C-alpha positions as a Markdown table, in Angstrom:
| # | Residue | x | y | z |
|---|---|---|---|---|
| 1 | Met | 0.0 | 0.0 | 0.0 |
| 2 | Ser | 1.3 | 3.4 | -0.9 |
| 3 | Ala | 2.2 | 5.8 | 1.9 |
| 4 | Ser | 1.8 | 8.9 | -0.2 |
| 5 | Ser | -1.5 | 9.8 | 1.4 |
| 6 | Ser | -1.3 | 11.0 | 5.0 |
| 7 | Ile | -5.0 | 10.2 | 5.4 |
| 8 | Ala | -4.5 | 6.5 | 4.4 |
| 9 | Ala | -1.4 | 6.1 | 6.5 |
| 10 | Pro | -3.1 | 5.0 | 9.8 |
| 11 | Val | -5.0 | 2.2 | 8.1 |
| 12 | Pro | -2.2 | -0.4 | 7.9 |
| 13 | Leu | -1.3 | 0.4 | 11.5 |
| 14 | Gly | -4.7 | -0.5 | 12.7 |
| 15 | Ala | -5.0 | -3.7 | 10.6 |
| 16 | Pro | -2.3 | -5.6 | 12.5 |
| 17 | Arg | -3.7 | -4.4 | 15.8 |
| 18 | Arg | -7.1 | -5.8 | 14.9 |
| 19 | Ala | -5.5 | -9.0 | 13.6 |
| 20 | Trp | -3.8 | -9.5 | 17.0 |
| 21 | Leu | -7.1 | -9.1 | 18.8 |
| 22 | Thr | -8.3 | -12.1 | 16.7 |
| 23 | Asp | -5.0 | -14.0 | 16.9 |
| 24 | Leu | -4.5 | -13.9 | 20.7 |
| 25 | Pro | -7.7 | -15.9 | 21.7 |
| 26 | Val | -6.8 | -18.5 | 19.0 |
| 27 | Leu | -3.3 | -18.7 | 20.3 |
| 28 | Leu | -4.7 | -19.2 | 23.8 |
| 29 | Val | -6.7 | -22.1 | 22.5 |
| 30 | Ala | -3.5 | -23.7 | 21.3 |
| 31 | Val | -2.1 | -23.2 | 24.8 |
| 32 | Val | -5.0 | -25.0 | 26.5 |
| 33 | Trp | -5.0 | -27.7 | 23.9 |
| 34 | Gly | -1.3 | -28.3 | 24.6 |
| 35 | Ala | -2.0 | -28.6 | 28.3 |
| 36 | Ser | -5.0 | -30.9 | 27.6 |
| 37 | Tyr | -2.7 | -33.9 | 26.9 |
| 38 | Leu | -1.5 | -34.0 | 30.5 |
| 39 | Ala | -5.1 | -33.4 | 31.8 |
| 40 | Ala | -6.6 | -36.2 | 29.6 |
| 41 | Lys | -3.8 | -38.6 | 30.5 |
| 42 | Gly | -4.6 | -38.1 | 34.2 |
| 43 | Ile | -8.3 | -39.1 | 33.9 |
| 44 | Thr | -8.5 | -41.4 | 30.8 |
| 45 | Thr | -7.6 | -45.1 | 30.3 |
| 46 | Thr | -8.2 | -47.4 | 27.3 |
| 47 | His | -11.5 | -48.5 | 28.8 |
| 48 | Thr | -12.9 | -45.1 | 29.6 |
| 49 | Val | -12.3 | -43.1 | 26.4 |
| 50 | Ile | -15.9 | -43.0 | 25.3 |
| 51 | Ala | -17.2 | -42.3 | 28.9 |
| 52 | Val | -14.8 | -39.4 | 29.4 |
| 53 | Leu | -15.8 | -37.9 | 26.0 |
| 54 | Val | -19.5 | -38.1 | 27.0 |
| 55 | Leu | -18.8 | -36.5 | 30.4 |
| 56 | Arg | -16.4 | -33.9 | 28.9 |
| 57 | Phe | -19.2 | -32.6 | 26.6 |
| 58 | Ala | -22.2 | -33.2 | 28.8 |
| 59 | Val | -20.7 | -31.1 | 31.7 |
| 60 | Val | -21.0 | -27.8 | 29.8 |
| 61 | Leu | -23.9 | -28.5 | 27.5 |
| 62 | Pro | -26.8 | -27.8 | 30.0 |
| 63 | Val | -25.2 | -24.5 | 30.9 |
| 64 | Leu | -25.0 | -23.5 | 27.3 |
| 65 | Val | -28.6 | -24.5 | 26.6 |
| 66 | Val | -29.9 | -22.5 | 29.5 |
| 67 | Ala | -27.7 | -19.5 | 28.8 |
| 68 | Gly | -28.5 | -19.4 | 25.1 |
| 69 | Arg | -32.0 | -20.8 | 24.8 |
| 70 | Ala | -33.5 | -17.6 | 23.3 |
| 71 | Arg | -30.7 | -17.6 | 20.6 |
| 72 | Leu | -31.1 | -21.2 | 19.9 |
| 73 | Arg | -34.8 | -20.7 | 19.1 |
| 74 | Ala | -33.8 | -17.9 | 16.7 |
| 75 | Leu | -31.6 | -20.3 | 14.6 |
| 76 | Ser | -33.1 | -21.2 | 11.2 |
| 77 | Ala | -33.4 | -24.8 | 10.0 |
| 78 | Ala | -30.4 | -24.3 | 7.8 |
| 79 | Gln | -28.3 | -23.0 | 10.7 |
| 80 | Trp | -29.3 | -26.0 | 12.8 |
| 81 | Arg | -28.3 | -28.4 | 10.0 |
| 82 | Gly | -25.0 | -26.6 | 9.4 |
| 83 | Ala | -24.1 | -26.6 | 13.1 |
| 84 | Gly | -25.2 | -30.3 | 13.3 |
| 85 | Ile | -22.8 | -31.2 | 10.5 |
| 86 | Leu | -20.0 | -29.3 | 12.2 |
| 87 | Gly | -20.8 | -31.3 | 15.4 |
| 88 | Leu | -20.6 | -34.6 | 13.6 |
| 89 | Ile | -17.1 | -33.6 | 12.2 |
| 90 | Leu | -16.1 | -32.5 | 15.7 |
| 91 | Ser | -17.1 | -35.9 | 17.2 |
| 92 | Gly | -15.0 | -37.6 | 14.6 |
| 93 | Ile | -12.0 | -35.5 | 15.5 |
| 94 | Phe | -12.2 | -36.4 | 19.1 |
| 95 | Leu | -12.7 | -40.1 | 18.5 |
| 96 | Leu | -9.8 | -40.3 | 16.1 |
| 97 | Glu | -7.5 | -38.2 | 18.3 |
| 98 | Thr | -8.3 | -40.1 | 21.5 |
| 99 | Tyr | -8.1 | -43.6 | 20.1 |
| 100 | Gly | -5.0 | -42.5 | 18.1 |
| 101 | Val | -3.1 | -41.4 | 21.1 |
| 102 | Val | -4.0 | -44.7 | 22.9 |
| 103 | His | -2.5 | -46.7 | 20.0 |
| 104 | Thr | 0.6 | -44.7 | 19.2 |
| 105 | Ser | 3.4 | -42.8 | 20.9 |
| 106 | Ala | 2.9 | -39.2 | 22.0 |
| 107 | Thr | 5.8 | -38.3 | 19.7 |
| 108 | Asn | 4.2 | -39.7 | 16.6 |
| 109 | Ala | 0.8 | -38.2 | 17.6 |
| 110 | Gly | 2.2 | -34.7 | 18.1 |
| 111 | Leu | 4.1 | -34.8 | 14.8 |
| 112 | Ile | 1.2 | -36.2 | 12.7 |
| 113 | Ile | -1.5 | -34.0 | 14.0 |
| 114 | Ser | 0.6 | -30.9 | 13.2 |
| 115 | Leu | 0.2 | -31.8 | 9.5 |
| 116 | Thr | -3.0 | -29.9 | 9.8 |
| 117 | Met | -0.9 | -26.8 | 9.2 |
| 118 | Ile | 0.0 | -28.1 | 5.7 |
| 119 | Phe | -3.4 | -29.7 | 4.9 |
| 120 | Thr | -5.5 | -26.7 | 5.6 |
| 121 | Pro | -3.9 | -24.1 | 3.2 |
| 122 | Leu | -3.6 | -26.8 | 0.5 |
| 123 | Ala | -7.3 | -27.8 | 0.9 |
| 124 | Glu | -8.4 | -24.2 | 1.0 |
| 125 | Ala | -6.5 | -23.6 | -2.2 |
| 126 | Ala | -8.1 | -26.6 | -3.8 |
| 127 | Val | -11.6 | -25.5 | -2.8 |
| 128 | Thr | -11.2 | -21.8 | -3.7 |
| 129 | Arg | -8.8 | -22.5 | -6.7 |
| 130 | Val | -6.5 | -19.8 | -5.4 |
| 131 | Arg | -2.9 | -20.8 | -4.9 |
| 132 | Pro | -1.7 | -20.0 | -1.4 |
| 133 | Pro | 1.2 | -17.6 | -1.1 |
| 134 | Arg | 4.7 | -19.2 | -1.3 |
| 135 | Ala | 5.6 | -17.4 | 1.9 |
| 136 | Phe | 2.7 | -19.0 | 3.8 |
| 137 | Leu | 3.6 | -22.5 | 2.6 |
| 138 | Gly | 7.2 | -21.8 | 3.5 |
| 139 | Ala | 6.1 | -20.7 | 7.0 |
| 140 | Ala | 3.9 | -23.8 | 7.4 |
| 141 | Ala | 6.8 | -26.1 | 6.3 |
| 142 | Leu | 9.1 | -24.3 | 8.8 |
| 143 | Ser | 6.6 | -24.9 | 11.6 |
| 144 | Val | 6.3 | -28.6 | 10.7 |
| 145 | Leu | 10.1 | -28.9 | 10.7 |
| 146 | Gly | 10.1 | -27.3 | 14.2 |
| 147 | Val | 7.6 | -29.9 | 15.3 |
| 148 | Val | 9.8 | -32.7 | 14.0 |
| 149 | Leu | 12.7 | -31.4 | 16.1 |
| 150 | Leu | 10.5 | -30.7 | 19.0 |
| 151 | Thr | 9.3 | -34.3 | 19.1 |
| 152 | Gln | 12.6 | -35.9 | 18.2 |
| 153 | Gly | 13.7 | -36.5 | 21.7 |
| 154 | Gly | 11.2 | -39.2 | 22.4 |
| 155 | Gly | 12.2 | -41.2 | 19.3 |
| 156 | Phe | 10.0 | -42.6 | 16.6 |
| 157 | Thr | 8.1 | -45.9 | 16.5 |
| 158 | Thr | 7.1 | -48.2 | 13.6 |
| 159 | Pro | 4.0 | -46.8 | 11.9 |
| 160 | Ser | 0.9 | -48.3 | 13.5 |
| 161 | Leu | -2.9 | -48.1 | 13.5 |
| 162 | Gly | -2.6 | -45.2 | 15.9 |
| 163 | Asp | -0.5 | -43.3 | 13.4 |
| 164 | Leu | -3.2 | -43.7 | 10.7 |
| 165 | Leu | -5.9 | -42.6 | 13.2 |
| 166 | Met | -3.9 | -39.4 | 14.0 |
| 167 | Leu | -3.4 | -38.8 | 10.2 |
| 168 | Leu | -7.1 | -39.0 | 9.8 |
| 169 | Ala | -7.6 | -36.7 | 12.8 |
| 170 | Ala | -5.4 | -34.1 | 11.1 |
| 171 | Leu | -7.5 | -34.4 | 8.0 |
| 172 | Ala | -10.7 | -34.1 | 10.0 |
| 173 | Arg | -9.4 | -30.9 | 11.7 |
| 174 | Thr | -8.8 | -29.5 | 8.3 |
| 175 | Val | -12.3 | -30.4 | 7.2 |
| 176 | His | -13.8 | -28.8 | 10.4 |
| 177 | Val | -11.9 | -25.5 | 9.9 |
| 178 | Leu | -12.9 | -25.3 | 6.2 |
| 179 | Ala | -16.5 | -26.2 | 6.9 |
| 180 | Met | -16.9 | -23.5 | 9.4 |
| 181 | Ser | -15.9 | -21.0 | 6.8 |
| 182 | Arg | -17.7 | -22.5 | 3.8 |
| 183 | Ile | -21.1 | -23.4 | 5.2 |
| 184 | Lys | -23.0 | -20.3 | 4.3 |
| 185 | Ala | -25.8 | -20.8 | 6.9 |
| 186 | Val | -23.5 | -20.6 | 9.9 |
| 187 | Arg | -21.6 | -17.5 | 8.8 |
| 188 | Ser | -24.1 | -15.0 | 10.2 |
| 189 | Ala | -25.4 | -17.1 | 13.1 |
| 190 | Asp | -24.6 | -16.5 | 16.7 |
| 191 | Ser | -21.4 | -18.2 | 17.8 |
| 192 | Leu | -22.7 | -19.3 | 21.1 |
| 193 | Ser | -25.7 | -21.0 | 19.6 |
| 194 | Leu | -23.7 | -22.7 | 16.9 |
| 195 | Thr | -21.2 | -24.0 | 19.6 |
| 196 | Thr | -24.1 | -25.4 | 21.6 |
| 197 | Val | -25.5 | -27.3 | 18.7 |
| 198 | Gln | -22.1 | -28.6 | 17.8 |
| 199 | Leu | -21.4 | -29.9 | 21.2 |
| 200 | Gly | -24.9 | -31.3 | 21.5 |
| 201 | Ser | -24.4 | -33.2 | 18.3 |
| 202 | Ala | -21.1 | -34.5 | 19.4 |
| 203 | Val | -22.2 | -35.7 | 22.8 |
| 204 | Ala | -25.2 | -37.4 | 21.2 |
| 205 | Val | -22.8 | -39.4 | 19.0 |
| 206 | Phe | -20.6 | -40.4 | 22.0 |
| 207 | Ala | -23.7 | -41.3 | 24.0 |
| 208 | Val | -25.0 | -43.6 | 21.2 |
| 209 | Ile | -21.6 | -45.3 | 21.0 |
| 210 | Ala | -21.4 | -45.7 | 24.8 |
| 211 | Ala | -24.8 | -47.5 | 24.7 |
| 212 | Phe | -23.3 | -50.4 | 22.7 |
| 213 | Pro | -21.6 | -53.3 | 24.6 |
| 214 | Gly | -17.9 | -53.6 | 24.4 |
| 215 | Thr | -17.2 | -49.8 | 24.3 |
| 216 | Gly | -15.8 | -49.6 | 27.8 |
| 217 | Ala | -17.0 | -48.4 | 31.1 |
| 218 | Ser | -20.3 | -46.4 | 31.3 |
| 219 | Pro | -20.2 | -42.7 | 31.8 |
| 220 | Trp | -22.2 | -43.1 | 35.0 |
| 221 | Ala | -19.7 | -45.6 | 36.4 |
| 222 | Val | -16.8 | -43.4 | 35.5 |
| 223 | Ala | -18.4 | -40.3 | 37.0 |
| 224 | Leu | -19.0 | -42.2 | 40.3 |
| 225 | Asp | -15.4 | -43.4 | 40.4 |
| 226 | Phe | -13.9 | -39.9 | 39.9 |
| 227 | Gly | -12.4 | -38.0 | 42.8 |
| 228 | Pro | -11.8 | -34.2 | 43.2 |
| 229 | Arg | -8.6 | -34.4 | 41.1 |
| 230 | Glu | -10.3 | -36.2 | 38.2 |
| 231 | Trp | -13.2 | -33.9 | 38.3 |
| 232 | Ala | -10.9 | -30.9 | 38.2 |
| 233 | Gly | -9.2 | -32.4 | 35.1 |
| 234 | Leu | -12.6 | -33.0 | 33.5 |
| 235 | Val | -13.8 | -29.5 | 34.1 |
| 236 | Phe | -10.6 | -28.1 | 32.6 |
| 237 | Leu | -11.1 | -30.3 | 29.5 |
| 238 | Ser | -14.8 | -29.3 | 29.3 |
| 239 | Val | -14.7 | -25.6 | 30.0 |
| 240 | Phe | -11.4 | -24.5 | 28.5 |
| 241 | Cys | -10.4 | -27.2 | 26.0 |
| 242 | Thr | -13.9 | -27.7 | 24.6 |
| 243 | Leu | -16.3 | -24.9 | 25.2 |
| 244 | Phe | -13.8 | -22.0 | 25.1 |
| 245 | Ala | -11.7 | -23.5 | 22.3 |
| 246 | Phe | -14.5 | -24.2 | 19.8 |
| 247 | Phe | -16.3 | -21.0 | 20.6 |
| 248 | Val | -13.1 | -19.1 | 19.8 |
| 249 | Gln | -12.6 | -21.1 | 16.6 |
| 250 | Met | -16.0 | -20.3 | 15.2 |
| 251 | Trp | -15.6 | -16.6 | 16.2 |
| 252 | Ala | -12.1 | -16.3 | 14.7 |
| 253 | Val | -12.6 | -18.2 | 11.5 |
| 254 | Arg | -15.3 | -15.7 | 10.4 |
| 255 | Arg | -12.9 | -12.8 | 11.0 |
| 256 | Thr | -9.7 | -14.2 | 9.4 |
| 257 | Ser | -8.7 | -17.1 | 7.1 |
| 258 | Pro | -8.9 | -20.8 | 7.9 |
| 259 | Ser | -5.2 | -21.1 | 7.0 |
| 260 | Arg | -4.3 | -18.4 | 9.6 |
| 261 | Val | -6.4 | -20.1 | 12.3 |
| 262 | Ser | -4.9 | -23.4 | 11.5 |
| 263 | Leu | -1.3 | -22.1 | 11.6 |
| 264 | Leu | -1.9 | -20.6 | 15.1 |
| 265 | Leu | -3.5 | -23.7 | 16.3 |
| 266 | Gly | -0.6 | -25.6 | 14.9 |
| 267 | Thr | 1.6 | -24.3 | 17.8 |
| 268 | Glu | -0.3 | -26.8 | 20.0 |
| 269 | Pro | 2.7 | -29.2 | 20.1 |
| 270 | Leu | 4.9 | -26.4 | 21.4 |
| 271 | Trp | 2.6 | -25.7 | 24.3 |
| 272 | Ala | 2.3 | -29.4 | 25.0 |
| 273 | Ala | 6.0 | -29.6 | 25.3 |
| 274 | Ala | 6.0 | -26.5 | 27.6 |
| 275 | Ala | 3.4 | -28.2 | 29.8 |
| 276 | Gly | 5.5 | -31.3 | 29.9 |
| 277 | Ile | 8.6 | -29.4 | 30.9 |
| 278 | Ala | 6.8 | -27.4 | 33.6 |
| 279 | Leu | 4.5 | -30.0 | 35.0 |
| 280 | Ala | 6.0 | -33.4 | 34.1 |
| 281 | Gly | 9.7 | -32.7 | 34.3 |
| 282 | Asp | 10.4 | -33.4 | 30.6 |
| 283 | Arg | 13.7 | -32.2 | 29.1 |
| 284 | Pro | 13.6 | -31.4 | 25.4 |
| 285 | Gly | 17.3 | -31.0 | 24.8 |
| 286 | Val | 19.0 | -28.9 | 22.2 |
| 287 | Leu | 16.9 | -30.2 | 19.3 |
| 288 | Gly | 13.7 | -29.6 | 21.2 |
| 289 | Ile | 14.6 | -26.0 | 22.0 |
| 290 | Ala | 15.6 | -25.5 | 18.3 |
| 291 | Gly | 12.2 | -26.9 | 17.3 |
| 292 | Ala | 10.3 | -24.6 | 19.6 |
| 293 | Ile | 12.1 | -21.6 | 18.1 |
| 294 | Leu | 11.3 | -22.8 | 14.5 |
| 295 | Val | 7.6 | -23.2 | 15.4 |
| 296 | Leu | 7.4 | -19.7 | 16.8 |
| 297 | Ala | 9.3 | -18.3 | 13.8 |
| 298 | Gly | 7.1 | -20.1 | 11.3 |
| 299 | Thr | 3.9 | -18.9 | 13.0 |
| 300 | Ser | 5.1 | -15.3 | 13.0 |
| 301 | Trp | 6.2 | -15.6 | 9.4 |
| 302 | Gly | 2.8 | -17.1 | 8.4 |
| 303 | Arg | 0.9 | -14.3 | 10.1 |
| 304 | Arg | 2.8 | -11.7 | 8.2 |
| 305 | Ala | 2.3 | -13.6 | 5.0 |
| 306 | Ala | -1.5 | -13.7 | 5.7 |
| 307 | Asp | -1.5 | -10.0 | 6.5 |
| 308 | Asp | 0.3 | -9.1 | 3.2 |
| 309 | Glu | -2.1 | -11.3 | 1.2 |
| 310 | Ala | -5.1 | -9.7 | 2.8 |
| 311 | Arg | -3.9 | -6.2 | 1.8 |
């Protein structure tokens, strides 16, 4: 943009400031998602995956319904359908991620899920038939390289069923972000109502699965077995990692690009490592520190590339 006009000069100064107001909540989502690995690990076993997912969503759903009942009634049939579709995708993401982590190493899981940073701009380009900026692709590649170094310390395992599930989860995350921006009916709808319908659809899917024999302990039995520590972990997962996270996603994706949101959320492995260092005593080593720096550098570069493209 030309700086020859003194009247136009303040505009580019305000744009980055407004962008940061959108980026910061999304970055905070990446932080709480990074911390969610430790929280989930403390309350979930291979036999309680479905039960914990039911409880995680059901804890906040009644509050949302009561708080937003008037807005829910104002949703059109098309908006209900759009939000329901997003909820089905959301349930798939959680099922794939949770079972994937159970059947693979944390190192492989963190690396594979970060591929969302690459999948989203490529999928967005395919849908819109607009080639993403080379700088943005370079930033995403730099971030993925950072994740590789960040997760290198734990070593890699032979590809397994869990690795495939995490790959599918990364694709499902991409579909979810793109769907939020592409489904016309949800663009102008209230974010709180859409989040409520999404979570309601997801918990319905989990409840149906839990009703089948052989899917593990029942939600009721798991709830009765929980102590104060487990309930604290569940509330963190429900309020911050679910309610807050997906409300912010829906709010942000309508104010910026899916690729930008995906890139910021792609810092999740960095925050997971930070939580491990601070709370679990992990030591990333030189490669891990270098990877963290690359993730931060790639995210910053990608944000600037997105700003330049928007102008």
